[in-house]
C-alpha positions in Angstrom: -0.2 -0.4 -0.1 1.5 4.0 -0.4 2.1 5.6 2.0 0.4 9.2 3.2 1.5 12.1 4.2 0.5 10.9 7.4 3.0 8.1 7.8 5.7 9.1 5.6 5.9 12.9 6.4 5.8 15.9 3.8 8.6 16.0 2.7 10.0 13.1 2.7 7.2 12.2 -0.6 7.4 16.3 -2.3 10.7 17.3 -1.9 11.5 16.3 -6.1 8.1 18.2 -6.5 9.1 21.4 -3.8 12.8 21.1 -5.6 12.2 21.1 -9.4 9.2 23.6 -8.9 11.3 26.7 -7.0 13.7 26.4 -9.9 10.4 26.5 -12.1 9.6 29.5 -10.0 13.2 30.9 -10.2 13.3 30.6 -14.7 9.6 32.0 -15.0 8.2 34.9 -16.2 7.7 35.9 -12.4 10.9 36.9 -11.2 12.9 37.1 -15.0 11.5 40.2 -16.8 11.4 42.2 -13.5 14.9 41.5 -12.2 16.6 42.7 -16.4 14.2 45.5 -17.7 16.0 47.8 -15.2 19.4 47.3 -16.8 18.2 47.8 -19.8 17.8 51.6 -19.0 20.9 53.4 -19.9 21.6 50.9 -23.4 18.2 51.6 -24.6 18.4 55.4 -23.9 21.9 55.3 -25.6 21.2 53.7 -28.6 17.0 55.4 -29.5 16.9 58.3 -27.0 13.9 56.6 -25.0 12.2 57.9 -22.1 12.5 55.7 -19.2 9.0 55.7 -19.0 8.9 54.7 -22.6 11.7 51.8 -21.3 10.2 50.6 -18.8 6.8 50.4 -20.4 6.6 47.1 -21.3 7.3 45.6 -18.2 3.6 47.5 -17.8 2.6 45.8 -20.3 4.1 42.3 -19.7 2.8 43.0 -16.1 -1.4 43.7 -17.1 -1.8 40.7 -19.8 -0.2 38.3 -16.8 -1.9 39.5 -14.5 -5.6 39.7 -16.8 -4.7 35.9 -17.5 -3.7 34.4 -13.9 -7.3 33.8 -13.6 -7.7 32.0 -16.0 -4.0 30.0 -16.1 -5.7 29.3 -12.7 -8.3 27.5 -13.6 -6.5 25.0 -16.0 -4.1 24.8 -13.4 -7.6 23.6 -11.7 -9.3 21.4 -14.4 -6.0 20.1 -16.0 -3.5 19.5 -14.0 -0.3 21.9 -13.0 1.9 19.5 -15.1 0.9 20.8 -18.4 0.1 24.4 -17.7 3.3 24.3 -16.0 6.1 22.7 -18.4 4.3 24.3 -22.2 4.0 27.8 -20.2 7.5 27.8 -19.2 8.7 26.1 -22.9 6.9 28.9 -24.2 7.7 31.9 -21.8 11.8 30.6 -22.9 11.0 31.2 -26.7 9.6 34.2 -26.1 11.3 36.0 -23.8 14.6 34.7 -25.9 12.6 36.4 -29.0 13.0 39.6 -27.9 16.9 39.6 -29.1 15.4 39.9 -32.5 14.1 44.0 -31.8 15.3 45.7 -34.8 17.9 48.7 -35.7 17.4 52.3 -34.2 17.0 53.1 -38.1 13.8 51.1 -38.2 10.8 54.0 -37.2 8.5 51.1 -35.5 11.2 49.6 -33.6 9.3 50.9 -29.7 6.3 48.9 -31.1 8.1 45.7 -32.3 10.1 45.8 -29.0 6.2 46.3 -27.1 4.4 44.1 -29.0 7.6 41.4 -28.6 6.5 41.5 -24.6 2.7 41.3 -25.4 4.2 38.0 -26.7 5.5 37.2 -23.4 2.9 38.2 -21.5 0.3 35.8 -23.2 2.2 32.9 -22.8 4.3 32.8 -19.9 1.7 33.1 -16.9 1.7 29.9 -16.0 5.0 29.0 -15.3 4.3 31.1 -12.3 3.3 31.2 -8.8 0.3 31.0 -10.3 0.8 27.2 -11.3 3.2 25.7 -9.6 2.1 27.4 -5.5 -1.5 24.3 -6.3 1.0 21.0 -6.5 2.6 22.9 -3.1 -0.6 23.2 -2.2 -1.5 19.9 -2.8 1.8 17.6 -1.5 1.7 20.1 2.0 -0.8 21.3 5.0 1.3 21.3 8.2 4.6 23.1 6.8 2.6 24.5 4.2 4.3 27.7 5.1 7.5 26.5 5.2 7.0 24.7 1.4 5.4 27.9 0.5 9.0 29.7 1.8 11.5 27.2 -1.0 8.6 27.3 -3.2 9.4 31.1 -3.7 12.7 31.4 -2.8 13.0 31.1 -6.5 12.4 34.5 -7.0 14.5 35.1 -4.5 17.5 32.8 -7.0 16.4 34.8 -9.4 17.4 38.2 -7.7 20.7 36.9 -6.9 21.5 35.2 -10.2 19.9 36.7 -12.8 20.6 41.1 -12.2 24.4 39.7 -12.7 24.1 37.6 -15.5 22.3 40.9 -17.2 24.8 43.2 -16.1 27.2 40.6 -17.7 25.9 39.0 -20.9 25.0 43.3 -22.0 28.5 44.2 -21.4 30.3 41.6 -23.6 27.5 40.7 -26.2 24.7 43.4 -26.1 21.6 44.0 -24.8 19.8 42.0 -27.8 21.9 38.7 -26.9 21.7 39.7 -23.3 17.7 37.8 -23.3 19.2 35.2 -25.5 21.3 34.8 -23.0 18.7 35.0 -19.9 16.5 32.8 -22.0 18.7 29.4 -21.3 17.0 29.5 -17.4 13.6 28.5 -18.6 14.5 26.0 -21.8 17.6 24.6 -20.3 17.2 24.3 -17.0 14.1 24.6 -15.3 12.2 22.9 -17.9 14.4 19.5 -18.3 14.5 19.0 -14.5 10.4 19.8 -14.2 9.6 17.3 -17.3 11.5 13.9 -14.6 10.8 15.5 -11.3 7.8 17.4 -11.1 4.1 15.8 -10.6 1.1 16.0 -8.6 0.2 13.9 -5.4 -2.8 10.9 -6.2 -5.5 11.0 -4.3 -4.3 8.5 -1.4 -1.2 11.4 -1.1 -2.5 14.2 -0.2 -3.2 15.5 3.3 -6.2 14.6 4.9 -6.5 17.8 6.1 -7.6 19.3 2.4 -10.5 16.6 1.8 -12.9 15.9 2.8 -14.3 12.8 4.1 -14.0 11.0 1.6 -11.2 12.0 -0.5 -12.3 14.5 -2.6 -10.7 18.2 -2.3 -12.8 20.9 0.0 -12.6 25.0 -0.6 -15.5 27.2 -1.7 -16.0 28.3 -5.0 -14.3 31.6 -6.6 -18.7 32.9 -6.1 -18.6 32.6 -3.0 -14.6 33.4 -2.2 -16.1 36.5 -4.2 -18.6 37.7 -1.3 -16.4 37.0 1.4 -15.1 40.1 2.8 -11.8 38.9 3.7 -10.8 37.9 -0.1 -11.2 41.7 -0.6 -9.4 42.6 2.3 -6.9 40.8 0.6 -6.6 41.9 -2.8 -7.1 45.4 -1.6 -3.7 45.0 0.7 -1.9 43.4 -2.1 -2.5 46.5 -4.2 -1.4 48.8 -2.2 2.1 46.8 -1.6 3.0 45.8 -5.0 1.7 49.7 -6.2 4.8 50.6 -3.6 6.6 47.6 -4.0 6.9 47.7 -7.9 7.9 51.0 -8.7 11.1 50.5 -6.3 12.4 47.4 -7.0 12.5 47.9 -11.0 13.7 51.3 -10.6 16.3 50.2 -7.8 19.6 50.4 -10.2 18.0 53.9 -11.8 17.6 55.2 -8.7 21.1 54.3 -7.1 22.8 55.5 -10.4 20.8 59.3 -9.6 23.1 58.6 -6.2 26.5 57.9 -7.7 26.3 54.3 -7.8 28.0 51.8 -10.6 26.2 49.2 -12.8 27.8 46.7 -11.2 27.4 48.0 -7.2 23.6 48.4 -8.3 23.9 44.7 -9.8 24.9 43.9 -6.1 22.6 45.7 -4.4 20.2 43.7 -5.9 21.4 40.5 -4.9 21.8 41.4 -1.4 17.8 42.0 -2.7 17.7 39.0 -3.8 18.9 37.9 -0.1 16.4 39.4 1.5 13.5 37.7 -0.3 15.6 35.0 0.6 15.3 35.0 4.3 12.2 36.9 3.3 10.9 33.3 2.2 11.5 31.3 4.4 11.5 33.4 8.0 7.9 34.3 6.7 6.8 30.5 6.0 8.2 28.9 9.5 5.8 31.5 11.0 3.0 31.2 9.4 3.3 27.4 10.2 2.9 28.8 13.8 1.1 31.7 14.0 -1.7 33.7 12.5 -1.3 35.2 9.6 -2.0 39.1 9.9 0.7 39.1 13.0 2.5 37.6 10.6 2.0 39.5 8.6 1.9 43.2 9.7 5.6 43.8 10.9 7.2 42.0 8.2 5.4 44.2 5.7 6.4 47.7 7.4 9.9 46.8 6.6 10.3 48.3 2.9 8.8 52.0 4.9 12.5 52.4 6.6 14.2 51.0 2.8 11.9 53.6 0.8 13.0 56.0 3.8 17.1 55.8 3.3 16.2 56.2 -0.7 15.1 59.2 0.2 17.7 62.4 -0.9 21.4 62.4 -2.5 24.3 60.4 -2.5 24.2 56.8 -1.1 26.7 54.7 0.2 27.1 51.2 -0.7 26.1 49.9 3.0 23.5 52.0 3.1 22.1 50.7 -0.5 22.5 47.0 0.7 20.6 47.9 3.9 16.9 49.2 1.9 18.0 46.7 -0.8 17.6 43.7 1.7 14.3 45.0 3.4 13.0 45.7 0.6 13.3 42.6 -0.7 12.4 40.7 2.8 9.2 42.1 2.7 8.6 41.3 -0.7 9.3 37.5 0.4 6.5 38.2 3.1 4.4 39.4 0.5 4.8 37.0 -2.1 4.4 34.0 0.6 0.9 35.2 1.8 -0.8 35.1 -1.2 -0.7 31.9 -1.6 -0.6 30.9 1.3 -3.9 32.6 2.8 -5.7 31.1 -0.8 -5.2 28.0 0.5 -6.4 28.1 4.5 -9.4 30.8 3.8 -10.9 29.3 0.4 -9.6 25.6 0.1 -8.0 23.7 -2.5 -10.6 22.7 -4.6 -11.2 25.7 -6.7 -7.7 27.2 -5.3 -6.7 28.2 -9.1 -8.9 30.4 -9.9 -10.0 31.7 -6.0 -5.4 32.5 -6.6 -5.4 33.6 -9.8 -7.7 36.6 -9.3 -5.8 37.7 -6.0 -2.1 37.5 -8.0 -4.3 39.8 -10.5 -3.7 43.2 -8.5 -0.3 41.9 -8.0 0.6 41.7 -11.8 -1.3 44.4 -12.9 -0.2 47.2 -9.5 3.2 45.8 -9.6 3.4 46.5 -13.4 1.8 50.3 -13.1 3.9 50.6 -9.8 7.1 51.5 -12.1 6.2 53.0 -15.0 4.4 56.1 -11.8 8.8 55.6 -10.5 9.3 56.7 -13.6 7.2 59.1 -14.5 8.0 61.6 -11.8 11.2 60.8 -12.1 11.2 62.3 -15.8 8.8 65.6 -15.0 10.0 65.9 -10.9 13.9 64.8 -11.8 14.3 62.9 -8.4 12.7 59.6 -6.7 11.7 61.0 -4.0 8.2 62.4 -4.2 7.1 59.0 -4.3 9.0 57.6 -2.1 7.9 59.8 0.1 4.1 58.2 -0.4 5.5 54.4 -0.4 7.0 54.9 3.5 2.6 55.2 4.4 1.5 52.6 1.8 3.3 49.7 2.8 1.9 50.4 6.5 -1.9 51.0 4.8 -1.0 48.0 3.3 -0.1 45.2 5.9 -1.9 46.6 8.8 -5.3 45.6 6.6 -4.0 42.7 7.4 -4.8 42.4 10.5 -8.5 42.4 9.9 -9.1 38.8 7.9 -10.3 36.9 11.1 -9.5 33.4 12.4 -9.4 30.9 9.6 -12.0 28.7 9.0 -12.8 25.5 10.6 -14.3 23.2 7.9 -14.8 24.0 4.3 -17.0 22.5 1.2 -16.3 19.2 -0.2 -15.9 19.8 -3.9 -18.6 20.0 -6.6 -19.2 16.8 -9.2 -17.4 18.8 -12.2 -14.3 19.8 -10.2 -14.3 16.9 -8.3 -13.5 15.0 -11.6 -11.3 17.4 -12.5 -9.3 17.2 -9.8 -8.9 13.1 -9.6 -7.7 13.2 -13.5 -4.9 15.8 -12.8 
């Protein structure tokens, strides 16, 4: 007889899947575009004379498209299983991201629109390679240690923040910004995809933790319609929107902010690496705390940390140690927020319709993270400084974190999945 998760332990059964999922997140469409585009600002200004707002517009286009498609890809994962959605999306993301290297030269008048169109393609196909898909599988494998497992899963974005900026700067300096996109595309195509193919799968019914199933063995959870009528859904949604609006622009514009304050590109890349370490630390610590304490008590202090980062970044020149501290605190809170979205979805709304509900909660994260960089860039273009928007962000982080204190206790039990969803989840 096959051992259950209670008999063998969640990590003993699910560690291979967790490892493959973590690398899938690291090499997917969630972290890579955001870790790359900030380093294209100076090369594109030099070649095309575009404004910062124009150069960062693609991340907004990508993010908005991806966020709008998140519920759709989540529903595909619910219906057909994570494996198909995640692996096909990784393949499509790697190919489409590498195609940005085909952007024509400056003498072509429509270059800007071709460049934007290539980013549109990335947004259309990439969202299935993000935690929208992978986190469903981890929630199905883990319950007692779900917070820690999700923290490890989302360490993938930390690994990307540590490795990708350095690789991007190296690619730009040695081969140019176009080739850099092709170099980065190697990560999803030749690292994450093969490992995912051989190691990743969803648990069988008998391998799922008993706490996420009914007495008959089927997944439990509310429908998307029921979730949309729940005040807790909207508290989480608004909190995510506020935090993402404050965070996304600070993260993407960090290299430009540091350049304004006299730090060189390689130094800025080192700060981004420290930011990645902050994300990694935030993932693990937040995940472990979520397994022991109520999410509101965990979330509020952690989401206030980037307010300190924004305060540090205000003003004129900055030293590397202070820039590194700002990056670390910003990254730590980013790690906490991403953990929280996946964890709160599973705990408050269950697993039966997880993909659709998580996709709806990922929507404000993706949308406002994408809108935020051009808000920051536009303030810099018009005011000549990032200080006005950083001052607002200080208060936004505190406000967004405080909303999660109003969520209340986790539900004691959740309804069993509908018949149609039972068949879909059993088939996956």
